[in-house]
Backbone as JSON Lines, residues from 0, in Angstrom:
{"i":0,"aa":"M","n":[16.55,-13.54,-14.9],"ca":[15.9,-12.77,-14.12],"c":[14.69,-12.26,-14.82]}
{"i":1,"aa":"S","n":[13.45,-12.29,-14.68],"ca":[12.24,-12.11,-15.04],"c":[12.17,-10.38,-15.67]}
{"i":2,"aa":"T","n":[11.39,-10.23,-16.49],"ca":[11.16,-8.66,-16.82],"c":[10.4,-7.95,-15.72]}
{"i":3,"aa":"L","n":[9.84,-8.61,-14.57],"ca":[9.1,-8.01,-13.61],"c":[10.05,-7.39,-12.76]}
{"i":4,"aa":"I","n":[11.46,-8.14,-12.59],"ca":[12.33,-7.39,-11.84],"c":[13.18,-6.57,-12.53]}
{"i":5,"aa":"K","n":[13.57,-6.63,-13.7],"ca":[14.32,-5.98,-14.53],"c":[13.98,-4.66,-15.14]}
{"i":6,"aa":"S","n":[12.55,-4.03,-15.14],"ca":[11.95,-3.37,-15.85],"c":[12.36,-1.88,-15.03]}
{"i":7,"aa":"K","n":[13.25,-1.17,-15.33],"ca":[13.99,0.07,-14.66],"c":[12.69,1.21,-14.89]}
{"i":8,"aa":"K","n":[12.31,1.42,-15.84],"ca":[11.06,2.36,-15.99],"c":[10.06,2.16,-14.94]}
{"i":9,"aa":"T","n":[9.62,0.85,-15.02],"ca":[8.6,0.39,-14.05],"c":[9.05,1.11,-12.53]}
{"i":10,"aa":"W","n":[10.13,0.53,-12.25],"ca":[10.7,0.95,-10.67],"c":[10.58,2.05,-10.48]}
{"i":11,"aa":"I","n":[11.41,2.99,-11.43],"ca":[11.47,4.38,-11.17],"c":[9.86,5.08,-11.07]}
{"i":12,"aa":"T","n":[9.07,4.44,-11.97],"ca":[7.63,4.97,-11.72],"c":[7.01,4.72,-10.49]}
{"i":13,"aa":"V","n":[7.23,3.38,-9.95],"ca":[6.8,3.05,-8.75],"c":[7.39,4.09,-7.51]}
{"i":14,"aa":"I","n":[8.62,4.11,-7.62],"ca":[9.44,5.22,-6.4],"c":[8.72,6.62,-6.78]}
{"i":15,"aa":"V","n":[8.57,7.06,-7.8],"ca":[8.22,8.35,-7.89],"c":[6.49,8.51,-7.16]}
{"i":16,"aa":"L","n":[6.02,7.6,-7.61],"ca":[4.49,7.49,-7.2],"c":[4.25,7.19,-5.48]}
{"i":17,"aa":"L","n":[5.58,6.46,-5.05],"ca":[5.44,6.31,-3.4],"c":[5.8,7.72,-3.0]}
{"i":18,"aa":"I","n":[6.91,8.29,-3.41],"ca":[7.2,9.64,-3.19],"c":[5.9,10.61,-2.9]}
{"i":19,"aa":"L","n":[5.26,10.64,-4.32],"ca":[3.93,11.41,-4.15],"c":[2.65,11.14,-3.52]}
{"i":20,"aa":"S","n":[2.81,9.81,-3.11],"ca":[1.66,9.49,-2.43],"c":[1.05,10.29,-1.22]}
{"i":21,"aa":"P","n":[1.86,10.68,-0.21],"ca":[1.48,11.43,0.89],"c":[0.74,12.66,0.49]}
{"i":22,"aa":"I","n":[1.15,13.42,-0.66],"ca":[0.44,14.36,-1.45],"c":[-1.11,14.29,-1.39]}
{"i":23,"aa":"F","n":[-1.59,12.9,-1.76],"ca":[-2.88,12.71,-2.0],"c":[-3.43,12.0,-0.92]}
{"i":24,"aa":"G","n":[-2.91,11.27,-0.29],"ca":[-3.32,10.68,0.78],"c":[-3.25,11.19,2.3]}
{"i":25,"aa":"V","n":[-2.42,12.25,2.36],"ca":[-2.33,12.89,3.59],"c":[-2.78,14.44,3.46]}
{"i":26,"aa":"V","n":[-2.0,15.1,2.73],"ca":[-1.97,16.62,2.46],"c":[-3.53,16.97,2.12]}
{"i":27,"aa":"L","n":[-3.81,16.42,0.75],"ca":[-4.81,16.92,0.23],"c":[-6.16,16.36,0.85]}
{"i":28,"aa":"A","n":[-6.16,15.1,1.05],"ca":[-7.08,14.53,1.99],"c":[-7.69,15.48,3.4]}
{"i":29,"aa":"D","n":[-6.6,15.93,3.9],"ca":[-6.67,17.12,5.22],"c":[-7.53,17.97,4.57]}
{"i":30,"aa":"I","n":[-7.08,18.42,3.36],"ca":[-7.46,19.69,2.78],"c":[-8.9,19.76,2.56]}
{"i":31,"aa":"V","n":[-9.12,18.79,2.04],"ca":[-10.58,18.5,1.39],"c":[-11.5,17.84,2.67]}
{"i":32,"aa":"G","n":[-11.0,17.21,3.58],"ca":[-11.85,16.33,4.7],"c":[-12.16,15.37,4.07]}
{"i":33,"aa":"Y","n":[-11.46,14.72,3.39],"ca":[-11.82,12.97,2.98],"c":[-11.94,12.28,4.06]}
{"i":34,"aa":"H","n":[-12.96,11.41,3.85],"ca":[-13.01,10.22,4.64],"c":[-13.63,8.73,4.21]}
{"i":35,"aa":"E","n":[-12.92,7.74,4.39],"ca":[-13.01,6.52,3.59],"c":[-14.85,6.42,3.48]}
{"i":36,"aa":"P","n":[-15.02,5.92,2.25],"ca":[-16.31,5.54,2.09],"c":[-16.94,4.53,3.18]}
{"i":37,"aa":"L","n":[-16.1,3.56,3.42],"ca":[-16.73,2.5,4.46],"c":[-16.99,3.0,5.62]}
{"i":38,"aa":"D","n":[-15.91,3.79,6.25],"ca":[-16.2,4.68,7.29],"c":[-17.53,5.3,7.41]}
{"i":39,"aa":"L","n":[-17.91,6.09,6.48],"ca":[-19.01,6.96,6.18],"c":[-20.1,5.86,6.56]}
{"i":40,"aa":"A","n":[-20.13,4.84,5.68],"ca":[-21.37,3.82,5.67],"c":[-21.36,3.33,6.99]}
{"i":41,"aa":"A","n":[-20.6,2.94,7.74],"ca":[-20.56,2.44,9.01],"c":[-21.08,3.45,10.09]}
{"i":42,"aa":"E","n":[-20.56,4.59,9.91],"ca":[-20.96,5.69,10.93],"c":[-22.75,6.13,10.44]}
{"i":43,"aa":"A","n":[-23.18,5.82,9.02],"ca":[-24.25,6.04,8.8],"c":[-25.27,4.96,9.26]}
{"i":44,"aa":"I","n":[-25.01,4.04,9.51],"ca":[-25.9,2.81,9.96],"c":[-25.56,2.82,11.35]}
{"i":45,"aa":"G","n":[-24.8,3.62,12.13],"ca":[-24.44,3.53,13.7],"c":[-23.56,2.55,14.16]}
{"i":46,"aa":"L","n":[-22.73,2.15,13.4],"ca":[-21.87,1.06,13.9],"c":[-20.69,2.14,14.82]}
{"i":47,"aa":"R","n":[-20.25,1.36,15.82],"ca":[-19.04,2.06,16.83],"c":[-17.84,1.89,16.21]}
{"i":48,"aa":"D","n":[-16.99,2.81,16.44],"ca":[-15.6,2.72,16.06],"c":[-14.76,2.07,16.92]}
{"i":49,"aa":"I","n":[-14.31,0.82,16.58],"ca":[-13.51,0.07,17.81],"c":[-11.92,0.22,16.98]}
{"i":50,"aa":"S","n":[-11.7,0.81,15.97],"ca":[-10.35,0.79,15.6],"c":[-9.39,1.48,16.29]}
{"i":51,"aa":"E","n":[-9.72,2.17,17.45],"ca":[-8.39,2.58,18.29],"c":[-8.53,1.59,19.67]}
{"i":52,"aa":"E","n":[-9.43,0.74,19.76],"ca":[-9.34,-0.39,20.76],"c":[-8.45,-1.5,20.32]}
{"i":53,"aa":"I","n":[-8.65,-1.93,19.06],"ca":[-8.11,-2.91,18.35],"c":[-6.96,-2.76,17.38]}
{"i":54,"aa":"T","n":[-5.9,-2.67,17.89],"ca":[-4.39,-2.45,16.98],"c":[-3.91,-3.71,16.54]}
{"i":55,"aa":"W","n":[-4.22,-4.24,15.54],"ca":[-3.54,-5.48,15.21],"c":[-2.57,-5.26,14.05]}
{"i":56,"aa":"T","n":[-2.33,-3.85,13.72],"ca":[-1.09,-3.43,12.87],"c":[-0.32,-2.56,13.35]}
{"i":57,"aa":"P","n":[0.98,-2.37,13.13],"ca":[1.68,-1.37,13.45],"c":[1.44,-0.23,12.4]}
{"i":58,"aa":"F","n":[0.89,-0.48,11.32],"ca":[0.81,0.53,10.32],"c":[-0.83,1.04,10.31]}
{"i":59,"aa":"F","n":[-1.5,1.27,11.42],"ca":[-2.8,1.74,11.57],"c":[-2.72,3.45,10.78]}
{"i":60,"aa":"D","n":[-3.67,3.2,10.03],"ca":[-4.13,4.34,8.99],"c":[-2.93,4.82,8.14]}
{"i":61,"aa":"Y","n":[-2.06,3.58,7.62],"ca":[-0.83,3.99,6.94],"c":[0.09,4.54,7.43]}
{"i":62,"aa":"S","n":[0.4,4.56,8.86],"ca":[1.26,5.45,9.63],"c":[2.4,4.9,10.21]}
{"i":63,"aa":"V","n":[3.62,5.32,10.48],"ca":[4.36,4.48,11.36],"c":[4.64,5.23,12.89]}
{"i":64,"aa":"P","n":[4.65,4.57,13.77],"ca":[4.46,5.15,15.03],"c":[5.71,5.9,15.25]}
{"i":65,"aa":"G","n":[5.42,7.43,15.73],"ca":[6.97,8.07,16.09],"c":[7.38,8.81,14.86]}
{"i":66,"aa":"L","n":[6.71,8.37,13.53],"ca":[7.17,9.11,12.36],"c":[6.09,10.06,11.85]}
{"i":67,"aa":"P","n":[6.3,11.18,11.04],"ca":[5.3,11.91,10.4],"c":[4.54,11.21,9.61]}
{"i":68,"aa":"A","n":[3.23,11.65,9.58],"ca":[2.06,10.81,8.75],"c":[2.55,10.71,7.2]}
{"i":69,"aa":"E","n":[3.5,11.69,6.56],"ca":[4.0,11.66,5.07],"c":[4.52,10.46,5.0]}
{"i":70,"aa":"I","n":[5.7,10.37,5.81],"ca":[6.75,9.55,5.97],"c":[6.16,8.02,6.17]}
{"i":71,"aa":"G","n":[5.22,7.76,7.02],"ca":[4.61,6.45,7.38],"c":[3.77,6.25,6.18]}
{"i":72,"aa":"Y","n":[3.19,7.18,5.32],"ca":[2.5,6.82,4.45],"c":[3.48,6.2,3.32]}
{"i":73,"aa":"V","n":[4.69,6.48,3.17],"ca":[5.22,6.17,1.91],"c":[5.94,4.79,2.43]}
{"i":74,"aa":"I","n":[6.52,4.64,3.94],"ca":[6.9,3.15,4.18],"c":[5.6,2.14,3.94]}
{"i":75,"aa":"S","n":[4.64,2.56,4.41],"ca":[3.51,1.69,3.91],"c":[3.57,1.09,2.95]}
{"i":76,"aa":"G","n":[3.43,2.17,1.99],"ca":[3.46,1.99,0.35],"c":[4.43,1.08,-0.15]}
{"i":77,"aa":"A","n":[5.58,1.23,0.62],"ca":[6.7,0.56,0.03],"c":[6.59,-0.89,0.36]}
{"i":78,"aa":"I","n":[6.09,-1.16,1.59],"ca":[5.75,-2.16,2.25],"c":[4.85,-3.16,1.32]}
{"i":79,"aa":"G","n":[3.78,-2.38,0.82],"ca":[2.66,-3.05,0.0],"c":[3.16,-3.46,-1.61]}
{"i":80,"aa":"V","n":[4.02,-2.43,-1.71],"ca":[4.59,-2.75,-3.22],"c":[5.7,-3.84,-2.81]}
{"i":81,"aa":"I","n":[6.41,-4.02,-2.04],"ca":[7.46,-5.21,-1.7],"c":[6.48,-6.46,-1.91]}
{"i":82,"aa":"A","n":[5.56,-6.22,-0.92],"ca":[4.53,-7.72,-0.87],"c":[3.93,-8.23,-2.22]}
{"i":83,"aa":"I","n":[3.43,-7.33,-2.76],"ca":[2.48,-7.76,-3.84],"c":[3.71,-8.18,-5.0]}
{"i":84,"aa":"T","n":[5.06,-7.48,-5.26],"ca":[5.78,-8.01,-5.93],"c":[6.66,-8.97,-5.69]}
{"i":85,"aa":"V","n":[6.87,-9.58,-4.45],"ca":[7.02,-10.83,-4.09],"c":[6.1,-12.0,-4.2]}
{"i":86,"aa":"I","n":[4.86,-11.59,-4.19],"ca":[3.93,-12.59,-4.6],"c":[3.64,-12.82,-5.95]}
{"i":87,"aa":"G","n":[3.98,-11.85,-6.81],"ca":[3.78,-11.93,-8.03],"c":[4.82,-12.48,-8.73]}
{"i":88,"aa":"Y","n":[6.02,-12.37,-8.1],"ca":[7.41,-13.03,-8.59],"c":[7.24,-14.64,-8.18]}
{"i":89,"aa":"G","n":[6.62,-14.84,-6.97],"ca":[6.47,-16.23,-6.76],"c":[5.55,-17.07,-7.64]}
{"i":90,"aa":"I","n":[4.27,-16.28,-7.87],"ca":[3.62,-16.91,-8.99],"c":[3.86,-16.99,-10.37]}
{"i":91,"aa":"L","n":[4.94,-16.11,-10.73],"ca":[5.6,-16.3,-12.03],"c":[6.29,-17.38,-11.99]}
{"i":92,"aa":"K","n":[7.39,-17.72,-11.04],"ca":[8.05,-18.75,-10.8],"c":[7.26,-20.05,-10.83]}
{"i":93,"aa":"M","n":[6.13,-19.74,-10.11],"ca":[5.35,-21.21,-10.11],"c":[4.8,-21.8,-11.64]}
{"i":94,"aa":"A","n":[4.35,-20.59,-12.26],"ca":[3.85,-20.86,-13.64],"c":[5.05,-21.13,-14.47]}
{"i":95,"aa":"E","n":[6.28,-20.8,-14.47],"ca":[7.14,-21.11,-15.36],"c":[7.48,-22.65,-14.97]}
{"i":96,"aa":"K","n":[7.49,-23.03,-13.91],"ca":[7.99,-24.68,-13.38],"c":[6.87,-25.23,-13.8]}
{"i":97,"aa":"R","n":[5.43,-24.87,-13.71],"ca":[4.49,-25.73,-14.22],"c":[4.41,-26.14,-15.64]}
{"i":98,"aa":"E","n":[4.96,-25.09,-16.35],"ca":[4.84,-24.96,-17.92],"c":[6.23,-25.85,-18.26]}
{"i":99,"aa":"G","n":[7.3,-25.61,-17.36],"ca":[8.5,-26.14,-17.71],"c":[9.29,-25.29,-18.62]}
{"i":100,"aa":"R","n":[8.95,-23.94,-18.61],"ca":[9.65,-23.27,-19.71],"c":[9.62,-21.98,-18.86]}
{"i":101,"aa":"K","n":[10.31,-20.72,-19.27],"ca":[10.12,-19.6,-18.76],"c":[8.95,-18.78,-19.7]}
{"i":102,"aa":"V","n":[8.14,-18.06,-18.88],"ca":[7.17,-17.35,-19.25],"c":[7.48,-16.07,-19.69]}
């Protein structure tokens, strides 16, 4: 098994960051009134916000319907970490196969 999957310190760090992420992405963002720069730019040039009309994702604004925003933020983050890990692991395996050895 590769180092990507076995590194216990890395996974502990990722889990701690996932747990702490709502503090920065929800709580403090609300306190300081943070808005995404792209949203501000769209507003400045007069684009209409259609994000409420087109809901192509169940995780709109990093939330999970029916759950508090903080929990949804952690779940969305976990899904992202899993997706990137799976993609990275797949690329690693393809590179190993291409080289004919373990990387």
